[in-house]
N, CA, C and O atoms as a Tinker XYZ file with bonds, in Angstrom:
   356  protein
     1  N     19.250000   11.009000   -9.240000    73     2
     2  CA    18.845000   10.047000   -7.902000    64     1     3
     3  C     17.894000    9.779000   -7.806000    63     2     4     5
     4  O     16.941000   10.523000   -8.035000    81     3
     5  N     17.799000    8.101000   -7.264000    73     3     6
     6  CA    16.579000    7.579000   -7.211000    64     5     7
     7  C     15.308000    7.901000   -6.306000    63     6     8     9
     8  O     15.404000    8.161000   -5.106000    81     7
     9  N     14.035000    7.852000   -7.053000    73     7    10
    10  CA    12.998000    7.952000   -6.616000    64     9    11
    11  C     13.046000    6.987000   -4.793000    63    10    12    13
    12  O     13.711000    5.985000   -4.531000    81    11
    13  N     12.108000    7.755000   -3.859000    73    11    14
    14  CA    11.257000    6.804000   -2.615000    64    13    15
    15  C     11.428000    6.011000   -3.010000    63    14    16    17
    16  O     12.365000    5.213000   -3.001000    81    15
    17  N     10.051000    6.109000   -3.682000    73    15    18
    18  CA     9.781000    3.861000   -4.447000    64    17    19
    19  C     10.376000    3.001000   -4.330000    63    18    20    21
    20  O     10.443000    1.973000   -3.657000    81    19
    21  N     11.021000    3.680000   -5.346000    73    19    22
    22  CA    11.580000    2.541000   -7.019000    64    21    23
    23  C     12.856000    2.599000   -5.032000    63    22    24    25
    24  O     12.318000    3.637000   -5.419000    81    23
    25  N     13.464000    2.579000   -4.105000    73    23    26
    26  CA    14.062000    2.059000   -3.441000    64    25    27
    27  C     13.371000    1.699000   -2.665000    63    26    28    29
    28  O     14.106000    1.225000   -1.799000    81    27
    29  N     12.349000    1.591000   -2.357000    73    27    30
    30  CA    11.772000    0.849000   -1.596000    64    29    31
    31  C     11.488000   -0.604000   -2.482000    63    30    32    33
    32  O     11.875000   -1.698000   -2.072000    81    31
    33  N     10.927000   -0.454000   -3.449000    73    31    34
    34  CA    10.458000   -1.521000   -4.221000    64    33    35
    35  C     11.545000   -2.868000   -4.067000    63    34    36    37
    36  O     11.436000   -4.084000   -3.909000    81    35
    37  N     12.697000   -1.826000   -4.220000    73    35    38
    38  CA    14.106000   -3.176000   -4.652000    64    37    39
    39  C     13.841000   -3.694000   -2.657000    63    38    40    41
    40  O     13.212000   -4.745000   -2.538000    81    39
    41  N     14.196000   -3.147000   -1.560000    73    39    42
    42  CA    13.999000   -3.716000   -0.686000    64    41    43
    43  C     12.755000   -3.952000    0.232000    63    42    44    45
    44  O     12.517000   -3.605000    1.389000    81    43
    45  N     11.925000   -4.785000   -0.847000    73    43    46
    46  CA    10.866000   -6.315000   -0.887000    64    45    47
    47  C      9.820000   -5.024000   -0.888000    63    46    48    49
    48  O      8.692000   -5.516000   -0.900000    81    47
    49  N      9.777000   -4.318000   -0.884000    73    47    50
    50  CA     8.085000   -3.279000   -0.278000    64    49    51
    51  C      7.160000   -3.617000   -1.853000    63    50    52    53
    52  O      7.594000   -3.355000   -2.975000    81    51
    53  N      6.160000   -4.091000   -1.620000    73    51    54
    54  CA     5.475000   -4.150000   -2.944000    64    53    55
    55  C      3.743000   -2.947000   -2.669000    63    54    56    57
    56  O      3.205000   -2.558000   -1.632000    81    55
    57  N      3.463000   -2.770000   -3.851000    73    55    58
    58  CA     1.884000   -1.968000   -3.681000    64    57    59
    59  C      0.610000   -2.240000   -3.409000    63    58    60    61
    60  O     -0.037000   -2.617000   -4.386000    81    59
    61  N     -0.259000   -2.136000   -1.863000    73    59    62
    62  CA    -0.399000   -2.421000   -1.298000    64    61    63
    63  C     -1.451000   -1.813000   -1.729000    63    62    64    65
    64  O     -1.190000   -0.774000   -2.336000    81    63
    65  N     -3.030000   -2.192000   -1.601000    73    63    66
    66  CA    -4.487000   -2.030000   -1.995000    64    65    67
    67  C     -5.609000   -2.100000   -0.910000    63    66    68    69
    68  O     -6.486000   -2.964000   -0.928000    81    67
    69  N     -5.526000   -1.271000   -0.109000    73    67    70
    70  CA    -6.477000   -1.382000    0.547000    64    69    71
    71  C     -8.390000   -0.580000    0.507000    63    70    72    73
    72  O     -8.842000    0.555000    0.359000    81    71
    73  N     -8.972000   -1.950000    0.730000    73    71    74
    74  CA   -10.764000   -1.577000    0.565000    64    73    75
    75  C    -11.035000   -1.395000    1.566000    63    74    76    77
    76  O    -10.887000   -2.438000    2.204000    81    75
    77  N    -11.408000   -0.555000    2.206000    73    75    78
    78  CA   -12.000000   -0.010000    3.552000    64    77    79
    79  C    -13.014000    0.375000    3.705000    63    78    80    81
    80  O    -13.363000    1.388000    3.097000    81    79
    81  N    -14.288000   -0.594000    4.985000    73    79    82
    82  CA   -15.334000    0.132000    4.188000    64    81    83
    83  C    -15.649000    0.297000    6.081000    63    82    84    85
    84  O    -15.418000   -0.585000    6.908000    81    83
    85  N    -16.315000    1.906000    6.407000    73    83    86
    86  CA   -16.658000    2.096000    7.701000    64    85    87
    87  C    -18.009000    2.541000    7.295000    63    86    88    89
    88  O    -18.505000    2.659000    6.175000    81    87
    89  N    -18.632000    2.827000    8.841000    73    87    90
    90  CA   -19.689000    3.402000    8.802000    64    89    91
    91  C    -19.505000    4.872000    9.523000    63    90    92    93
    92  O    -18.926000    5.340000   10.504000    81    91
    93  N    -20.427000    5.358000    8.345000    73    91    94
    94  CA   -21.087000    6.742000    8.831000    64    93    95
    95  C    -21.577000    6.897000    9.996000    63    94    96    97
    96  O    -22.521000    6.229000   10.416000    81    95
    97  N    -20.681000    8.263000   10.984000    73    95    98
    98  CA   -20.878000    8.216000   12.746000    64    97    99
    99  C    -22.100000    8.952000   12.477000    63    98   100   101
   100  O    -21.766000    9.971000   13.081000    81    99
   101  N    -23.435000    9.263000   11.968000    73    99   102
   102  CA   -24.853000    9.953000   11.782000    64   101   103
   103  C    -25.759000    9.139000   11.584000    63   102   104   105
   104  O    -26.975000    9.325000   11.637000    81   103
   105  N    -25.070000    8.027000   11.302000    73   103   106
   106  CA   -26.167000    6.968000   10.261000    64   105   107
   107  C    -24.996000    5.725000   10.490000    63   106   108   109
   108  O    -23.890000    5.718000    9.950000    81   107
   109  N    -25.252000    5.218000   10.945000    73   107   110
   110  CA   -24.163000    3.393000   11.541000    64   109   111
   111  C    -24.753000    2.634000    9.976000    63   110   112   113
   112  O    -24.114000    2.160000    9.036000    81   111
   113  N    -26.221000    2.775000   10.207000    73   111   114
   114  CA   -26.465000    1.554000    8.991000    64   113   115
   115  C    -25.826000    1.879000    7.178000    63   114   116   117
   116  O    -25.913000    1.067000    6.256000    81   115
   117  N    -25.345000    2.981000    7.115000    73   115   118
   118  CA   -25.007000    3.351000    5.991000    64   117   119
   119  C    -23.296000    2.967000    5.724000    63   118   120   121
   120  O    -22.848000    3.367000    6.799000    81   119
   121  N    -22.515000    2.626000    5.224000    73   119   122
   122  CA   -21.417000    2.051000    4.725000    64   121   123
   123  C    -20.736000    3.412000    3.518000    63   122   124   125
   124  O    -21.227000    4.231000    2.741000    81   123
   125  N    -19.458000    3.034000    3.936000    73   123   126
   126  CA   -18.840000    4.345000    3.056000    64   125   127
   127  C    -17.450000    3.424000    2.715000    63   126   128   129
   128  O    -17.405000    2.321000    3.261000    81   127
   129  N    -16.611000    3.716000    2.067000    73   127   130
   130  CA   -16.150000    2.862000    1.358000    64   129   131
   131  C    -14.692000    4.102000    0.810000    63   130   132   133
   132  O    -14.832000    5.063000    0.054000    81   131
   133  N    -13.517000    3.689000    1.424000    73   131   134
   134  CA   -12.439000    4.342000    1.206000    64   133   135
   135  C    -11.070000    3.911000    0.673000    63   134   136   137
   136  O    -10.155000    3.582000    1.427000    81   135
   137  N    -10.998000    3.924000   -0.305000    73   135   138
   138  CA    -9.578000    3.311000   -1.174000    64   137   139
   139  C     -8.214000    3.772000   -0.805000    63   138   140   141
   140  O     -7.654000    4.748000   -1.304000    81   139
   141  N     -7.756000    3.039000    0.053000    73   139   142
   142  CA    -5.679000    3.099000    0.825000    64   141   143
   143  C     -4.658000    2.525000   -0.388000    63   142   144   145
   144  O     -4.458000    1.382000   -0.799000    81   143
   145  N     -4.151000    3.718000   -0.741000    73   143   146
   146  CA    -2.542000    3.093000   -1.502000    64   145   147
   147  C     -1.367000    3.417000   -1.308000    63   146   148   149
   148  O     -1.068000    4.581000   -1.573000    81   147
   149  N     -0.300000    2.484000   -0.774000    73   147   150
   150  CA     0.418000    2.679000   -0.254000    64   149   151
   151  C      2.062000    1.043000   -0.537000    63   150   152   153
   152  O      2.026000   -0.184000   -0.622000    81   151
   153  N      3.006000    1.938000   -0.566000    73   151   154
   154  CA     3.907000    0.760000   -0.315000    64   153   155
   155  C      3.505000   -0.026000    0.836000    63   154   156   157
   156  O      2.752000    0.465000    1.677000    81   155
   157  N      4.053000   -1.486000    0.960000    73   155   158
   158  CA     4.203000   -1.664000    1.979000    64   157   159
   159  C      4.290000   -3.845000    2.172000    63   158   160   161
   160  O      4.055000   -4.690000    1.308000    81   159
   161  N      4.590000   -3.980000    3.214000    73   159   162
   162  CA     5.569000   -5.475000    2.989000    64   161   163
   163  C      4.456000   -6.298000    3.360000    63   162   164   165
   164  O      3.729000   -6.039000    4.318000    81   163
   165  N      4.336000   -7.165000    2.699000    73   163   166
   166  CA     3.338000   -8.262000    2.945000    64   165   167
   167  C      4.670000   -9.415000    3.646000    63   166   168   169
   168  O      5.877000   -9.653000    3.674000    81   167
   169  N      3.139000   -9.890000    4.196000    73   167   170
   170  CA     2.219000  -10.475000    4.394000    64   169   171
   171  C      2.158000   -9.501000    5.821000    63   170   172   173
   172  O      1.134000   -8.828000    5.942000    81   171
   173  N      3.084000   -9.406000    6.785000    73   171   174
   174  CA     2.459000   -8.534000    7.728000    64   173   175
   175  C      1.192000   -6.814000    7.598000    63   174   176   177
   176  O      0.163000   -6.385000    8.118000    81   175
   177  N      2.509000   -6.301000    6.246000    73   175   178
   178  CA     1.559000   -5.186000    6.080000    64   177   179
   179  C      1.647000   -3.691000    7.296000    63   178   180   181
   180  O      0.694000   -3.053000    7.743000    81   179
   181  N      2.962000   -3.513000    7.536000    73   179   182
   182  CA     3.016000   -2.580000    8.613000    64   181   183
   183  C      2.261000   -1.618000    8.760000    63   182   184   185
   184  O      1.682000   -1.324000    9.805000    81   183
   185  N      2.185000   -0.888000    7.437000    73   183   186
   186  CA     2.354000    0.508000    7.171000    64   185   187
   187  C      1.113000    0.608000    6.945000    63   186   188   189
   188  O      0.685000    1.761000    7.000000    81   187
   189  N      0.212000   -0.375000    6.655000    73   187   190
   190  CA    -1.398000   -0.665000    6.767000    64   189   191
   191  C     -1.713000   -0.715000    8.298000    63   190   192   193
   192  O     -2.600000    0.009000    8.752000    81   191
   193  N     -1.099000   -1.441000    8.986000    73   191   194
   194  CA    -1.804000   -1.741000   10.510000    64   193   195
   195  C     -1.274000   -0.320000   11.230000    63   194   196   197
   196  O     -1.672000    0.021000   12.344000    81   195
   197  N     -0.528000    0.290000   10.609000    73   195   198
   198  CA    -0.305000    1.824000   11.576000    64   197   199
   199  C     -1.357000    2.563000   11.056000    63   198   200   201
   200  O     -1.676000    3.389000   11.910000    81   199
   201  N     -1.965000    2.651000   10.188000    73   199   202
   202  CA    -2.856000    3.133000    9.198000    64   201   203
   203  C     -4.190000    3.324000   10.495000    63   202   204   205
   204  O     -4.536000    4.122000   11.367000    81   203
   205  N     -4.532000    2.221000   10.003000    73   203   206
   206  CA    -5.294000    1.150000   10.482000    64   205   207
   207  C     -5.528000    1.587000   12.208000    63   206   208   209
   208  O     -6.625000    1.757000   12.741000    81   207
   209  N     -4.311000    1.695000   12.808000    73   207   210
   210  CA    -4.957000    2.261000   13.787000    64   209   211
   211  C     -4.793000    3.422000   14.652000    63   210   212   213
   212  O     -5.010000    3.503000   15.861000    81   211
   213  N     -4.272000    4.525000   13.641000    73   211   214
   214  CA    -4.226000    5.928000   13.169000    64   213   215
   215  C     -5.666000    5.489000   12.732000    63   214   216   217
   216  O     -6.217000    5.640000   13.822000    81   215
   217  N     -6.530000    5.107000   12.005000    73   215   218
   218  CA    -8.225000    6.022000   12.402000    64   217   219
   219  C     -9.058000    5.150000   13.180000    63   218   220   221
   220  O    -10.215000    5.538000   13.343000    81   219
   221  N     -8.795000    4.294000   13.584000    73   219   222
   222  CA    -9.827000    3.494000   14.942000    64   221   223
   223  C     -9.493000    4.599000   15.976000    63   222   224   225
   224  O    -10.511000    5.070000   16.483000    81   223
   225  N     -8.148000    5.217000   16.490000    73   223   226
   226  CA    -8.107000    6.014000   17.487000    64   225   227
   227  C     -8.110000    7.920000   17.163000    63   226   228   229
   228  O     -8.039000    8.812000   18.009000    81   227
   229  N     -8.200000    8.029000   15.916000    73   227   230
   230  CA    -8.534000    9.509000   15.610000    64   229   231
   231  C    -10.097000    9.824000   14.775000    63   230   232   233
   232  O    -10.815000   10.823000   14.760000    81   231
   233  N    -10.231000    8.359000   14.061000    73   231   234
   234  CA   -11.330000    8.769000   13.045000    64   233   235
   235  C    -12.355000    8.648000   13.528000    63   234   236   237
   236  O    -12.374000    7.434000   13.727000    81   235
   237  N    -13.785000    9.239000   14.082000    73   235   238
   238  CA   -14.587000    8.696000   14.155000    64   237   239
   239  C    -15.549000    7.955000   13.771000    63   238   240   241
   240  O    -16.544000    7.760000   14.469000    81   239
   241  N    -15.309000    7.268000   12.198000    73   239   242
   242  CA   -16.290000    6.167000   11.470000    64   241   243
   243  C    -15.664000    5.225000   11.733000    63   242   244   245
   244  O    -14.511000    5.192000   11.303000    81   243
   245  N    -16.219000    3.977000   12.620000    73   243   246
   246  CA   -15.760000    2.778000   13.204000    64   245   247
   247  C    -16.130000    2.163000   11.654000    63   246   248   249
   248  O    -17.059000    2.496000   10.919000    81   247
   249  N    -14.641000    0.740000   11.334000    73   247   250
   250  CA   -13.942000    0.097000   10.579000    64   249   251
   251  C    -15.173000   -1.065000   10.080000    63   250   252   253
   252  O    -14.275000   -1.832000    9.732000    81   251
   253  N    -15.903000   -1.519000    9.889000    73   251   254
   254  CA   -16.620000   -2.631000    9.188000    64   253   255
   255  C    -16.088000   -3.220000    8.859000    63   254   256   257
   256  O    -15.730000   -4.051000    9.694000    81   255
   257  N    -15.536000   -3.403000    7.478000    73   255   258
   258  CA   -13.489000   -4.195000    6.985000    64   257   259
   259  C    -13.148000   -3.776000    6.134000    63   258   260   261
   260  O    -13.555000   -2.858000    5.422000    81   259
   261  N    -11.849000   -4.798000    6.089000    73   259   262
   262  CA   -10.746000   -4.392000    5.131000    64   261   263
   263  C    -10.299000   -5.439000    4.275000    63   262   264   265
   264  O     -9.873000   -6.435000    4.861000    81   263
   265  N    -10.291000   -5.461000    2.635000    73   263   266
   266  CA   -10.322000   -5.908000    1.802000    64   265   267
   267  C     -8.318000   -5.289000    0.765000    63   266   268   269
   268  O     -7.769000   -4.407000    0.104000    81   267
   269  N     -8.194000   -6.227000    1.218000    73   267   270
   270  CA    -6.006000   -5.804000    1.212000    64   269   271
   271  C     -6.082000   -6.540000   -0.319000    63   270   272   273
   272  O     -6.997000   -7.290000   -0.660000    81   271
   273  N     -4.920000   -6.161000   -1.169000    73   271   274
   274  CA    -4.875000   -7.012000   -2.456000    64   273   275
   275  C     -2.957000   -6.348000   -2.458000    63   274   276   277
   276  O     -2.626000   -5.166000   -2.364000    81   275
   277  N     -2.228000   -7.282000   -2.563000    73   275   278
   278  CA    -0.836000   -6.559000   -2.739000    64   277   279
   279  C     -0.536000   -7.216000   -4.143000    63   278   280   281
   280  O     -1.100000   -8.034000   -4.870000    81   279
   281  N      0.802000   -6.350000   -4.179000    73   279   282
   282  CA     1.484000   -7.025000   -5.402000    64   281   283
   283  C      3.273000   -6.512000   -5.344000    63   282   284   285
   284  O      3.569000   -5.424000   -4.849000    81   283
   285  N      4.119000   -7.259000   -5.795000    73   283   286
   286  CA     5.377000   -6.831000   -5.850000    64   285   287
   287  C      5.768000   -6.311000   -7.264000    63   286   288   289
   288  O      5.513000   -6.976000   -8.268000    81   287
   289  N      6.418000   -5.056000   -7.318000    73   287   290
   290  CA     6.422000   -4.893000   -8.526000    64   289   291
   291  C      7.115000   -4.569000   -9.627000    63   290   292   293
   292  O      6.977000   -4.116000  -10.763000    81   291
   293  N      8.757000   -5.396000   -8.065000    73   291   294
   294  CA     9.857000   -5.410000   -8.870000    64   293   295
   295  C      9.693000   -6.812000   -8.036000    63   294   296   297
   296  O      9.180000   -6.735000   -6.920000    81   295
   297  N     10.044000   -7.891000   -8.455000    73   295   298
   298  CA    10.432000   -8.954000   -8.755000    64   297   299
   299  C     12.390000   -9.820000   -9.142000    63   298   300   301
   300  O     13.296000   -9.518000   -9.918000    81   299
   301  N     12.223000  -10.798000   -8.217000    73   299   302
   302  CA    14.287000  -10.722000   -8.756000    64   301   303
   303  C     14.224000  -11.590000   -9.510000    63   302   304   305
   304  O     14.741000  -12.660000   -9.189000    81   303
   305  N     13.921000  -11.529000  -10.102000    73   303   306
   306  CA    14.212000  -12.158000  -11.842000    64   305   307
   307  C     13.588000  -10.911000  -12.304000    63   306   308   309
   308  O     12.594000  -10.992000  -11.582000    81   307
   309  N     13.443000  -10.018000  -12.839000    73   307   310
   310  CA    13.234000   -8.959000  -13.532000    64   309   311
   311  C     14.315000   -7.984000  -12.556000    63   310   312   313
   312  O     14.244000   -6.959000  -13.234000    81   311
   313  N     14.813000   -7.796000  -11.958000    73   311   314
   314  CA    16.027000   -7.320000  -11.983000    64   313   315
   315  C     17.468000   -7.614000  -12.199000    63   314   316   317
   316  O     17.782000   -8.618000  -11.559000    81   315
   317  N     18.299000   -7.185000  -12.761000    73   315   318
   318  CA    19.996000   -7.335000  -13.023000    64   317   319
   319  C     20.283000   -6.203000  -13.155000    63   318   320   321
   320  O     19.763000   -5.098000  -13.306000    81   319
   321  N     21.663000   -6.895000  -13.030000    73   319   322
   322  CA    23.201000   -5.150000  -13.456000    64   321   323
   323  C     23.281000   -5.512000  -14.783000    63   322   324   325
   324  O     23.721000   -6.539000  -15.300000    81   323
   325  N     22.617000   -4.161000  -15.432000    73   323   326
   326  CA    23.901000   -4.311000  -17.374000    64   325   327
   327  C     25.103000   -3.384000  -17.122000    63   326   328   329
   328  O     25.326000   -2.395000  -16.424000    81   327
   329  N     25.518000   -3.852000  -17.664000    73   327   330
   330  CA    27.126000   -3.453000  -17.741000    64   329   331
   331  C     27.071000   -3.024000  -19.003000    63   330   332   333
   332  O     26.376000   -3.523000  -19.888000    81   331
   333  N     28.136000   -1.665000  -19.158000    73   331   334
   334  CA    27.576000   -0.856000  -21.018000    64   333   335
   335  C     26.513000   -0.274000  -20.485000    63   334   336   337
   336  O     25.662000   -0.415000  -19.607000    81   335
   337  N     26.952000    0.597000  -21.532000    73   335   338
   338  CA    26.083000    2.243000  -22.014000    64   337   339
   339  C     25.710000    1.967000  -23.247000    63   338   340   341
   340  O     26.689000    1.560000  -23.873000    81   339
   341  N     24.881000    1.992000  -23.804000    73   339   342
   342  CA    24.083000    2.377000  -25.163000    64   341   343
   343  C     24.138000    3.595000  -25.662000    63   342   344   345
   344  O     23.502000    4.430000  -25.020000    81   343
   345  N     24.689000    3.963000  -26.593000    73   343   346
   346  CA    24.099000    5.470000  -26.883000    64   345   347
   347  C     23.338000    5.476000  -28.646000    63   346   348   349
   348  O     23.893000    5.039000  -29.654000    81   347
   349  N     21.818000    6.167000  -28.557000    73   347   350
   350  CA    21.430000    6.119000  -29.299000    64   349   351
   351  C     21.927000    7.589000  -29.882000    63   350   352   353
   352  O     22.098000    8.544000  -29.124000    81   351
   353  N     22.177000    7.679000  -31.553000    73   351   354
   354  CA    21.792000    9.406000  -31.852000    64   353   355
   355  C     20.456000    9.416000  -31.767000    63   354   356
   356  O     19.835000   10.467000  -31.925000    81   355
């Protein structure tokens, strides 16, 4: 059985990391950091946008800034079909 993460990578998803800075509700002058990591499609980042919409709708800490990095773990040149089986004893 193939993992869900591998199938997403084949479909073009890459590992996305977001550093989210938000204000603590009781102390608005203090910033807190939250790291979020998920497979997402660059450059639109629909999964990240859904998460940020959930954050703004459900959580009390208002967002200050979001820094995003993205990496395609499987690139087209790195994935190729192989014919045959090699058995080692």
